[in-house]
Phi, psi and omega in degrees: 000320181291334180282343183233058186293340182276347182269150175280166178299323180296317180294321179294320180295324177295315179297317182283344181075026179251122175299137185303324180294340178270347182302319183300335183269000179280156180297320180300314180295321178296320177296318178296316179297317179296318179296320178295319177296318180297314179297320179295319177297318180297316179296321178296317177297319180298312181296318180292319178297319178295318180298315179296313180301316181295319179297315180294320179295322177298323178286322185278322189246355185089177182302135179264147176286162180302317179297321180292316178300316180296321179297319180292317180296335181275352181293145173294160184307316182299319179289325176298319178295319178295319178297318180298323176289315183295326185294344176296337179261358181290146176247353180174187184296334179295323178295322177296314180299319179295317180297314181298320179296319183283336189243004178231000000 
């Protein structure tokens, strides 16, 4: 597929001689689907962790500005999880600013 980026899936299937309805049952297609599911789960976990962190931070620190919210949403999952734990000890927005400076 990478060698023929200009072709559609239908054109590649004609060249390979594989009926499109049978493509889904090939090992390659199963591997692609599994990789896509894994990537989707990771993205979902990332988005949910950012959402939880932002909701909790809004309660603990007050409304966050757009730049701060964007900065938090861009954190990797591991840092979002660490932030969610750390914010339990925050007393206000200064603690958040200090954490972001130290951890990003």
